[in-house]
KOLTOR-354302 format. One record per residue: residue number from 1; residue in one letter; z, y, x of N, C-alpha, C in turn. Coordinates in nm, 3 decimals, m for minus. Layout:
REC, nr, rest, n_w, n_v, n_u, ca_w, ca_v, ca_u, c_w, c_v, c_u
REC, NUM, A, Z, Y, X, Z, Y, X, Z, Y, X
...
% end
This chain:
REC, nr, rest, n_w, n_v, n_u, ca_w, ca_v, ca_u, c_w, c_v, c_u
REC, 1, M, 0.000, m0.120, 0.082, 0.000, 0.000, 0.000, 0.000, 0.126, 0.086
REC, 2, T, 0.079, 0.124, 0.195, 0.083, 0.240, 0.283, m0.054, 0.266, 0.345
REC, 3, R, m0.124, 0.160, 0.388, m0.256, 0.176, 0.447, m0.353, 0.236, 0.346
REC, 4, R, m0.341, 0.198, 0.220, m0.429, 0.250, 0.118, m0.411, 0.401, 0.103
REC, 5, I, m0.287, 0.447, 0.110, m0.262, 0.590, 0.102, m0.323, 0.662, 0.221
REC, 6, L, m0.303, 0.607, 0.341, m0.353, 0.673, 0.460, m0.504, 0.683, 0.459
REC, 7, M, m0.573, 0.580, 0.414, m0.718, 0.585, 0.406, m0.764, 0.691, 0.308
REC, 8, A, m0.681, 0.718, 0.208, m0.718, 0.814, 0.106, m0.717, 0.957, 0.156
REC, 9, V, m0.655, 0.982, 0.269, m0.643, 1.119, 0.316, m0.711, 1.142, 0.450
REC, 10, L, m0.806, 1.057, 0.485, m0.874, 1.074, 0.612, m0.959, 1.200, 0.615
REC, 11, A, m1.005, 1.243, 0.499, m1.087, 1.363, 0.493, m1.005, 1.478, 0.434
REC, 12, L, m1.031, 1.599, 0.480, m0.966, 1.716, 0.425, m1.020, 1.740, 0.285
REC, 13, M, m0.931, 1.772, 0.191, m0.974, 1.787, 0.053, m0.924, 1.918, m0.004
REC, 14, V, m0.995, 1.970, m0.102, m0.952, 2.086, m0.178, m0.929, 2.040, m0.321
REC, 15, A, m0.813, 2.070, m0.376, m0.779, 2.024, m0.510, m0.832, 2.121, m0.615
REC, 16, V, m0.847, 2.071, m0.736, m0.892, 2.151, m0.849, m0.779, 2.161, m0.950
REC, 17, P, m0.791, 2.248, m1.053, m0.676, 2.278, m1.137, m0.608, 2.161, m1.206
REC, 18, L, m0.681, 2.059, m1.250, m0.613, 1.949, m1.317, m0.590, 1.834, m1.223
REC, 19, A, m0.686, 1.744, m1.210, m0.666, 1.632, m1.119, m0.793, 1.607, m1.042
REC, 20, A, m0.781, 1.590, m0.912, m0.894, 1.555, m0.827, m0.872, 1.416, m0.773
REC, 21, Q, m0.981, 1.345, m0.744, m0.969, 1.211, m0.688, m1.068, 1.195, m0.575
REC, 22, S, m1.019, 1.151, m0.460, m1.108, 1.121, m0.349, m1.170, 0.984, m0.372
REC, 23, S, m1.274, 0.953, m0.294, m1.340, 0.824, m0.310, m1.249, 0.709, m0.274
REC, 24, D, m1.144, 0.735, m0.197, m1.052, 0.630, m0.156, m0.932, 0.616, m0.249
REC, 25, G, m0.923, 0.699, m0.352, m0.824, 0.675, m0.456, m0.705, 0.768, m0.461
REC, 26, L, m0.686, 0.858, m0.363, m0.575, 0.952, m0.372, m0.606, 1.056, m0.478
REC, 27, Q, m0.513, 1.077, m0.568, m0.530, 1.177, m0.672, m0.431, 1.290, m0.652
REC, 28, L, m0.476, 1.410, m0.680, m0.393, 1.529, m0.668, m0.395, 1.605, m0.799
REC, 29, R, m0.278, 1.641, m0.845, m0.268, 1.726, m0.964, m0.199, 1.856, m0.925
REC, 30, V, m0.267, 1.966, m0.950, m0.220, 2.097, m0.907, m0.151, 2.169, m1.022
REC, 31, D, m0.039, 2.232, m0.991, 0.030, 2.319, m1.086, 0.026, 2.461, m1.030
REC, 32, R, m0.065, 2.541, m1.081, m0.078, 2.677, m1.029, 0.033, 2.766, m1.085
REC, 33, S, 0.081, 2.857, m1.002, 0.187, 2.947, m1.045, 0.136, 3.042, m1.152
REC, 34, T, 0.218, 3.061, m1.256, 0.189, 3.160, m1.360, 0.287, 3.276, m1.353
REC, 35, D, 0.366, 3.281, m1.247, 0.467, 3.386, m1.228, 0.409, 3.495, m1.138
REC, 36, A, 0.387, 3.612, m1.195, 0.330, 3.722, m1.118, 0.420, 3.764, m1.004
REC, 37, N, 0.549, 3.737, m1.016, 0.644, 3.774, m0.911, 0.655, 3.667, m0.802
REC, 38, D, 0.593, 3.551, m0.824, 0.599, 3.442, m0.726, 0.465, 3.370, m0.724
REC, 39, P, 0.359, 3.439, m0.682, 0.225, 3.380, m0.689, 0.201, 3.279, m0.578
REC, 40, D, 0.098, 3.195, m0.598, 0.050, 3.109, m0.490, m0.012, 3.198, m0.383
REC, 41, D, 0.014, 3.165, m0.256, m0.037, 3.251, m0.150, m0.183, 3.225, m0.117
REC, 42, V, m0.228, 3.102, m0.135, m0.369, 3.067, m0.119, m0.409, 2.977, m0.235
REC, 43, P, m0.538, 2.971, m0.272, m0.577, 2.896, m0.391, m0.592, 2.747, m0.370
REC, 44, E, m0.590, 2.699, m0.243, m0.621, 2.559, m0.217, m0.498, 2.479, m0.178
REC, 45, V, m0.509, 2.347, m0.203, m0.419, 2.247, m0.145, m0.503, 2.164, m0.050
REC, 46, T, m0.453, 2.140, 0.072, m0.526, 2.056, 0.166, m0.441, 1.937, 0.205
REC, 47, V, m0.508, 1.824, 0.226, m0.443, 1.700, 0.269, m0.525, 1.644, 0.384
REC, 48, A, m0.458, 1.605, 0.491, m0.528, 1.550, 0.607, m0.443, 1.443, 0.673
REC, 49, A, m0.509, 1.340, 0.726, m0.438, 1.238, 0.802, m0.386, 1.298, 0.931
REC, 50, V, m0.261, 1.269, 0.963, m0.198, 1.316, 1.086, m0.116, 1.200, 1.142
REC, 51, G, m0.158, 1.148, 1.257, m0.087, 1.035, 1.316, m0.081, 0.918, 1.219
REC, 52, S, 0.039, 0.869, 1.194, 0.056, 0.756, 1.104, 0.080, 0.798, 0.960
REC, 53, G, 0.071, 0.927, 0.932, 0.099, 0.976, 0.797, m0.008, 1.071, 0.749
REC, 54, F, 0.030, 1.160, 0.658, m0.062, 1.262, 0.610, 0.015, 1.390, 0.583
REC, 55, Q, m0.054, 1.502, 0.601, 0.008, 1.633, 0.585, m0.051, 1.703, 0.464
REC, 56, I, 0.038, 1.761, 0.383, m0.001, 1.839, 0.266, 0.037, 1.984, 0.291
REC, 57, N, m0.061, 2.073, 0.272, m0.036, 2.217, 0.280, m0.064, 2.277, 0.143
REC, 58, T, 0.029, 2.355, 0.092, 0.009, 2.426, m0.036, 0.021, 2.575, m0.007
REC, 59, G, m0.052, 2.662, m0.075, m0.114, 2.681, m0.200, m0.028, 2.655, m0.321
REC, 60, P, m0.101, 2.616, m0.426, m0.032, 2.577, m0.549, 0.052, 2.451, m0.525
REC, 61, A, 0.151, 2.431, m0.612, 0.227, 2.306, m0.609, 0.135, 2.190, m0.642
REC, 62, V, 0.167, 2.071, m0.588, 0.080, 1.956, m0.609, 0.161, 1.828, m0.618
REC, 63, T, 0.116, 1.738, m0.705, 0.167, 1.602, m0.711, 0.057, 1.510, m0.664
REC, 64, G, 0.088, 1.417, m0.574, m0.011, 1.326, m0.519, 0.029, 1.181, m0.540
REC, 65, W, m0.069, 1.098, m0.577, m0.041, 0.957, m0.603, m0.169, 0.876, m0.591
REC, 66, N, m0.153, 0.747, m0.584, m0.263, 0.652, m0.594, m0.232, 0.563, m0.713
REC, 67, S, m0.323, 0.554, m0.808, m0.294, 0.485, m0.934, m0.264, 0.337, m0.916
REC, 68, S, m0.300, 0.279, m0.801, m0.268, 0.139, m0.776, m0.128, 0.120, m0.721
REC, 69, N, m0.059, 0.229, m0.688, 0.076, 0.220, m0.634, 0.177, 0.232, m0.747
REC, 70, T, 0.226, 0.119, m0.793, 0.322, 0.116, m0.902, 0.443, 0.031, m0.863
REC, 71, A, 0.554, 0.055, m0.931, 0.676, m0.022, m0.908, 0.748, m0.040, m1.040
REC, 72, S, 0.819, m0.152, m1.055, 0.895, m0.177, m1.176, 1.019, m0.258, m1.142
REC, 73, G, 1.111, m0.262, m1.237, 1.235, m0.336, m1.214, 1.323, m0.265, m1.115
REC, 74, T, 1.384, m0.342, m1.025, 1.466, m0.282, m0.920, 1.382, m0.270, m0.793
REC, 75, Y, 1.389, m0.155, m0.728, 1.309, m0.131, m0.609, 1.364, m0.010, m0.534
REC, 76, T, 1.317, 0.008, m0.411, 1.349, 0.127, m0.332, 1.220, 0.194, m0.290
REC, 77, L, 1.206, 0.321, m0.326, 1.095, 0.405, m0.281, 1.147, 0.492, m0.168
REC, 78, S, 1.074, 0.495, m0.057, 1.123, 0.570, 0.059, 1.008, 0.639, 0.132
REC, 79, G, 1.043, 0.741, 0.207, 0.945, 0.811, 0.288, 1.014, 0.910, 0.381
REC, 80, R, 0.948, 0.941, 0.491, 0.997, 1.042, 0.585, 0.918, 1.170, 0.564
REC, 81, F, 0.989, 1.280, 0.548, 0.927, 1.409, 0.520, 0.964, 1.507, 0.632
REC, 82, T, 0.862, 1.553, 0.703, 0.882, 1.653, 0.808, 0.828, 1.786, 0.759
REC, 83, L, 0.917, 1.882, 0.745, 0.875, 2.018, 0.712, 0.823, 2.082, 0.840
REC, 84, I, 0.693, 2.110, 0.842, 0.631, 2.167, 0.961, 0.668, 2.314, 0.977
REC, 85, Q, 0.669, 2.383, 0.864, 0.703, 2.525, 0.864, 0.754, 2.561, 0.725
REC, 86, P, 0.869, 2.626, 0.713, 0.920, 2.660, 0.581, 0.840, 2.773, 0.518
REC, 87, S, 0.849, 2.783, 0.386, 0.787, 2.894, 0.315, 0.878, 3.016, 0.323
REC, 88, G, 0.830, 3.128, 0.269, 0.906, 3.252, 0.275, 1.029, 3.253, 0.188
REC, 89, H, 1.036, 3.160, 0.092, 1.156, 3.142, 0.011, 1.168, 2.994, m0.018
REC, 90, V, 1.279, 2.952, m0.078, 1.307, 2.809, m0.091, 1.209, 2.743, m0.187
REC, 91, N, 1.143, 2.639, m0.138, 1.059, 2.552, m0.220, 1.091, 2.407, m0.185
REC, 92, Y, 1.051, 2.316, m0.272, 1.099, 2.178, m0.265, 0.984, 2.079, m0.245
REC, 93, Y, 1.019, 1.961, m0.190, 0.921, 1.856, m0.165, 0.994, 1.723, m0.160
REC, 94, G, 0.921, 1.614, m0.194, 0.985, 1.483, m0.191, 0.912, 1.379, m0.273
REC, 95, L, 0.988, 1.291, m0.338, 0.937, 1.169, m0.399, 0.919, 1.181, m0.550
REC, 96, V, 0.815, 1.115, m0.599, 0.786, 1.102, m0.742, 0.788, 0.955, m0.777
REC, 97, Y, 0.844, 0.920, m0.894, 0.848, 0.779, m0.935, 0.852, 0.771, m1.087
REC, 98, G, 0.829, 0.649, m1.139, 0.831, 0.628, m1.283, 0.725, 0.708, m1.356
REC, 99, A, 0.611, 0.730, m1.292, 0.511, 0.823, m1.345, 0.409, 0.753, m1.433
REC, 100, G, 0.356, 0.830, m1.528, 0.249, 0.782, m1.615, 0.176, 0.901, m1.675
REC, 101, G, 0.055, 0.877, m1.726, m0.023, 0.982, m1.790, m0.054, 1.099, m1.699
REC, 102, M, m0.074, 1.072, m1.573, m0.080, 1.179, m1.474, m0.206, 1.266, m1.483
REC, 103, E, m0.310, 1.217, m1.547, m0.434, 1.293, m1.550, m0.449, 1.379, m1.674
REC, 104, G, m0.357, 1.367, m1.769, m0.371, 1.440, m1.894, m0.252, 1.528, m1.924
REC, 105, S, m0.248, 1.579, m2.047, m0.140, 1.668, m2.087, m0.009, 1.594, m2.110
REC, 106, G, m0.015, 1.460, m2.114, 0.106, 1.381, m2.137, 0.172, 1.331, m2.010
REC, 107, Q, 0.148, 1.398, m1.897, 0.209, 1.354, m1.771, 0.360, 1.341, m1.787
REC, 108, N, 0.416, 1.237, m1.726, 0.558, 1.208, m1.741, 0.607, 1.142, m1.613
REC, 109, Y, 0.705, 1.201, m1.547, 0.755, 1.139, m1.424, 0.891, 1.196, m1.387
REC, 110, L, 0.957, 1.125, m1.296, 1.082, 1.169, m1.236, 1.056, 1.210, m1.092
REC, 111, Y, 1.135, 1.304, m1.041, 1.116, 1.341, m0.902, 1.246, 1.384, m0.835
REC, 112, F, 1.252, 1.351, m0.706, 1.367, 1.378, m0.620, 1.317, 1.458, m0.502
REC, 113, L, 1.356, 1.585, m0.494, 1.303, 1.676, m0.394, 1.417, 1.743, m0.318
REC, 114, I, 1.386, 1.783, m0.194, 1.480, 1.861, m0.114, 1.418, 1.995, m0.080
REC, 115, G, 1.505, 2.093, m0.048, 1.459, 2.226, m0.011, 1.501, 2.262, 0.130
REC, 116, Q, 1.437, 2.362, 0.184, 1.461, 2.404, 0.321, 1.601, 2.461, 0.343
REC, 117, N, 1.672, 2.493, 0.232, 1.806, 2.549, 0.243, 1.915, 2.443, 0.232
REC, 118, G, 1.877, 2.313, 0.238, 1.976, 2.207, 0.235, 2.023, 2.168, 0.096
REC, 119, T, 1.942, 2.197, m0.006, 1.974, 2.156, m0.142, 1.874, 2.051, m0.189
REC, 120, Y, 1.911, 1.980, m0.296, 1.821, 1.882, m0.357, 1.820, 1.902, m0.507
REC, 121, I, 1.717, 1.849, m0.572, 1.708, 1.847, m0.717, 1.657, 1.711, m0.761
REC, 122, V, 1.697, 1.670, m0.881, 1.642, 1.552, m0.948, 1.599, 1.599, m1.086
REC, 123, K, 1.471, 1.581, m1.119, 1.419, 1.635, m1.244, 1.328, 1.535, m1.314
REC, 124, H, 1.304, 1.563, m1.440, 1.210, 1.487, m1.523, 1.106, 1.583, m1.576
REC, 125, R, 0.980, 1.546, m1.561, 0.872, 1.626, m1.619, 0.816, 1.555, m1.740
REC, 126, A, 0.799, 1.631, m1.849, 0.741, 1.580, m1.972, 0.630, 1.676, m2.015
REC, 127, G, 0.506, 1.639, m1.989, 0.394, 1.726, m2.024, 0.373, 1.836, m1.922
REC, 128, N, 0.284, 1.928, m1.958, 0.243, 2.031, m1.862, 0.345, 2.142, m1.843
REC, 129, E, 0.430, 2.166, m1.944, 0.515, 2.284, m1.941, 0.663, 2.256, m1.932
REC, 130, T, 0.706, 2.131, m1.958, 0.849, 2.104, m1.976, 0.906, 2.021, m1.862
REC, 131, T, 1.016, 2.068, m1.805, 1.093, 1.989, m1.709, 1.239, 1.991, m1.751
REC, 132, H, 1.310, 1.885, m1.717, 1.452, 1.872, m1.749, 1.530, 1.845, m1.621
REC, 133, D, 1.641, 1.912, m1.605, 1.729, 1.885, m1.491, 1.810, 1.759, m1.516
REC, 134, I, 1.800, 1.663, m1.425, 1.893, 1.552, m1.421, 2.008, 1.589, m1.327
REC, 135, Q, 1.974, 1.654, m1.218, 2.073, 1.717, m1.130, 2.011, 1.845, m1.079
REC, 136, G, 2.072, 1.959, m1.113, 2.022, 2.087, m1.069, 2.041, 2.107, m0.919
REC, 137, R, 2.000, 2.221, m0.871, 2.008, 2.250, m0.727, 2.150, 2.229, m0.675
REC, 138, T, 2.161, 2.139, m0.578, 2.291, 2.102, m0.524, 2.282, 2.093, m0.373
REC, 139, A, 2.373, 2.157, m0.304, 2.375, 2.152, m0.158, 2.441, 2.023, m0.111
REC, 140, H, 2.390, 1.968, 0.000, 2.453, 1.850, 0.061, 2.430, 1.854, 0.212
REC, 141, S, 2.537, 1.821, 0.285, 2.531, 1.829, 0.431, 2.440, 1.724, 0.493
REC, 142, A, 2.402, 1.621, 0.416, 2.313, 1.517, 0.470, 2.170, 1.568, 0.490
REC, 143, I, 2.134, 1.676, 0.423, 1.998, 1.730, 0.432, 1.985, 1.816, 0.557
REC, 144, R, 1.889, 1.782, 0.641, 1.865, 1.858, 0.763, 1.781, 1.982, 0.731
REC, 145, T, 1.825, 2.095, 0.779, 1.754, 2.220, 0.757, 1.670, 2.255, 0.880
REC, 146, P, 1.576, 2.348, 0.867, 1.486, 2.377, 0.979, 1.558, 2.421, 1.106
REC, 147, D, 1.507, 2.374, 1.219, 1.561, 2.413, 1.349, 1.500, 2.546, 1.392
REC, 148, A, 1.522, 2.583, 1.517, 1.473, 2.711, 1.567, 1.321, 2.721, 1.562
REC, 149, N, 1.253, 2.607, 1.559, 1.107, 2.605, 1.551, 1.056, 2.594, 1.408
REC, 150, G, 1.147, 2.594, 1.310, 1.108, 2.587, 1.170, 1.086, 2.447, 1.118
REC, 151, R, 1.116, 2.345, 1.197, 1.091, 2.207, 1.157, 1.221, 2.136, 1.115
REC, 152, S, 1.206, 2.044, 1.022, 1.317, 1.955, 0.986, 1.259, 1.821, 0.945
REC, 153, V, 1.332, 1.714, 0.972, 1.290, 1.578, 0.940, 1.397, 1.514, 0.853
REC, 154, N, 1.356, 1.464, 0.736, 1.449, 1.400, 0.644, 1.388, 1.272, 0.587
REC, 155, D, 1.467, 1.167, 0.588, 1.429, 1.040, 0.527, 1.487, 1.035, 0.386
REC, 156, L, 1.399, 1.021, 0.287, 1.440, 1.019, 0.147, 1.421, 0.880, 0.089
REC, 157, E, 1.512, 0.843, m0.002, 1.501, 0.716, m0.073, 1.542, 0.737, m0.218
REC, 158, V, 1.474, 0.664, m0.306, 1.518, 0.647, m0.444, 1.543, 0.498, m0.462
REC, 159, R, 1.669, 0.461, m0.482, 1.706, 0.321, m0.496, 1.730, 0.292, m0.644
REC, 160, V, 1.633, 0.227, m0.706, 1.640, 0.198, m0.849, 1.709, 0.065, m0.869
REC, 161, G, 1.824, 0.067, m0.934, 1.898, m0.054, m0.964, 1.884, m0.093, m1.110
REC, 162, A, 1.959, m0.192, m1.151, 1.951, m0.239, m1.289, 2.008, m0.137, m1.387
REC, 163, D, 2.115, m0.068, m1.349, 2.184, 0.022, m1.441, 2.191, 0.166, m1.392
REC, 164, A, 2.158, 0.190, m1.267, 2.170, 0.325, m1.211, 2.069, 0.343, m1.098
REC, 165, T, 2.041, 0.468, m1.067, 1.951, 0.503, m0.957, 2.026, 0.588, m0.857
REC, 166, Q, 2.016, 0.550, m0.730, 2.079, 0.627, m0.623, 1.973, 0.710, m0.551
REC, 167, F, 2.012, 0.831, m0.513, 1.924, 0.922, m0.442, 1.984, 0.945, m0.303
REC, 168, V, 1.904, 0.916, m0.201, 1.957, 0.900, m0.066, 1.882, 0.992, 0.031
REC, 169, V, 1.957, 1.060, 0.117, 1.899, 1.144, 0.222, 1.959, 1.100, 0.355
REC, 170, N, 1.872, 1.058, 0.446, 1.915, 1.018, 0.581, 2.028, 0.916, 0.577
REC, 171, G, 2.015, 0.821, 0.485, 2.111, 0.712, 0.475, 2.234, 0.741, 0.393
REC, 172, T, 2.249, 0.863, 0.343, 2.366, 0.902, 0.265, 2.329, 0.916, 0.118
REC, 173, V, 2.403, 0.851, 0.030, 2.382, 0.866, m0.114, 2.433, 1.004, m0.155
REC, 174, V, 2.344, 1.089, m0.203, 2.383, 1.224, m0.241, 2.406, 1.238, m0.390
REC, 175, F, 2.354, 1.143, m0.470, 2.369, 1.151, m0.615, 2.336, 1.016, m0.675
REC, 176, T, 2.405, 0.981, m0.783, 2.377, 0.859, m0.857, 2.362, 0.895, m1.004
REC, 177, A, 2.255, 0.848, m1.067, 2.230, 0.876, m1.208, 2.224, 0.746, m1.286
REC, 178, P, 2.299, 0.733, m1.396, 2.284, 0.615, m1.481, 2.144, 0.611, m1.541
REC, 179, K, 2.092, 0.492, m1.564, 1.958, 0.478, m1.621, 1.966, 0.491, m1.773
REC, 180, T, 1.992, 0.613, m1.814, 1.999, 0.646, m1.956, 1.923, 0.776, m1.979
REC, 181, G, 1.885, 0.800, m2.103, 1.819, 0.924, m2.138, 1.694, 0.948, m2.055
REC, 182, M, 1.681, 1.068, m2.003, 1.562, 1.106, m1.928, 1.549, 1.032, m1.796
REC, 183, A, 1.659, 0.976, m1.746, 1.656, 0.904, m1.618, 1.627, 0.756, m1.635
REC, 184, A, 1.601, 0.712, m1.758, 1.588, 0.569, m1.785, 1.453, 0.512, m1.746
REC, 185, R, 1.349, 0.592, m1.753, 1.213, 0.542, m1.731, 1.182, 0.543, m1.581
REC, 186, T, 1.197, 0.430, m1.516, 1.175, 0.423, m1.372, 1.054, 0.336, m1.335
REC, 187, D, 0.995, 0.266, m1.431, 0.875, 0.187, m1.406, 0.753, 0.278, m1.408
REC, 188, G, 0.662, 0.259, m1.315, 0.540, 0.338, m1.319, 0.486, 0.369, m1.180
REC, 189, I, 0.400, 0.467, m1.175, 0.335, 0.510, m1.051, 0.436, 0.584, m0.964
REC, 190, W, 0.418, 0.572, m0.833, 0.500, 0.650, m0.739, 0.412, 0.730, m0.645
REC, 191, G, 0.469, 0.838, m0.593, 0.394, 0.925, m0.503, 0.482, 1.034, m0.447
REC, 192, V, 0.422, 1.153, m0.429, 0.494, 1.264, m0.368, 0.466, 1.393, m0.444
REC, 193, R, 0.553, 1.489, m0.424, 0.531, 1.624, m0.477, 0.570, 1.726, m0.370
REC, 194, V, 0.486, 1.829, m0.357, 0.514, 1.940, m0.267, 0.495, 2.068, m0.347
REC, 195, N, 0.600, 2.147, m0.359, 0.591, 2.271, m0.435, 0.510, 2.376, m0.359
REC, 196, H, 0.493, 2.491, m0.423, 0.390, 2.584, m0.374, 0.434, 2.660, m0.249
REC, 197, V, 0.335, 2.720, m0.187, 0.343, 2.806, m0.068, 0.424, 2.745, 0.047
REC, 198, I, 0.407, 2.614, 0.068, 0.467, 2.549, 0.185, 0.356, 2.524, 0.287
REC, 199, P, 0.364, 2.584, 0.405, 0.256, 2.573, 0.502, 0.229, 2.432, 0.554
REC, 200, G, 0.323, 2.341, 0.538, 0.294, 2.205, 0.581, 0.411, 2.111, 0.567
REC, 201, V, 0.387, 1.995, 0.503, 0.483, 1.885, 0.497, 0.411, 1.759, 0.541
REC, 202, L, 0.462, 1.694, 0.644, 0.408, 1.568, 0.693, 0.483, 1.453, 0.626
REC, 203, V, 0.409, 1.361, 0.563, 0.467, 1.246, 0.494, 0.433, 1.121, 0.574
REC, 204, E, 0.536, 1.043, 0.607, 0.518, 0.919, 0.683, 0.602, 0.809, 0.620
REC, 205, N, 0.560, 0.685, 0.647, 0.635, 0.566, 0.605, 0.662, 0.563, 0.456
REC, 206, L, 0.567, 0.611, 0.377, 0.582, 0.610, 0.232, 0.559, 0.469, 0.181
REC, 207, R, 0.660, 0.412, 0.116, 0.649, 0.272, 0.076, 0.749, 0.238, m0.033
REC, 208, V, 0.723, 0.123, m0.097, 0.818, 0.063, m0.191, 0.859, m0.072, m0.138
REC, 209, S, 0.987, m0.102, m0.147, 1.039, m0.234, m0.109, 1.133, m0.282, m0.218
REC, 210, N, 1.155, m0.413, m0.220, 1.244, m0.472, m0.321, 1.377, m0.511, m0.258
% end
């Protein structure tokens, strides 16, 4: 599965407003800013293979996935995220799971993201306009913040169990959510999300294990 993702980003791509798909299967869905006080700095999202991973630069916020990458039951989704350069204000990036309907107005998924200021969020998206907080912005010492060169490296995991889901940063459980309500739907497509105006996030070792 990891190799399939890497092949999907060998070429530099420009995303379009709804969903774009490369010939190798990587799909990108762009969420353009509608806030005049917080606009996208450039109109494009680019994705390129870098070493053993791939780098996403935004522009608009983007969700990326391969429709053949799905998980169900109990599993662990993990990946290493290197912030190459922080944005001018706090924006978030990380893992998407339990996703479905990604190409239409009925998109539905859960996501676990971290920010450059050492906070994390866990949210549920329902459709194009609605998101729900499962855990709002919360600071945690396990999250590495940018060094003097603007870089930080964080290993993220979503550990889906039978009755609860654990959210893990660098080996430390930062939050646990019971599998009820909006957090109950964990079967589905998995991928990544990078919010807007982030000059670069390198994603490596993105995988699911049981």
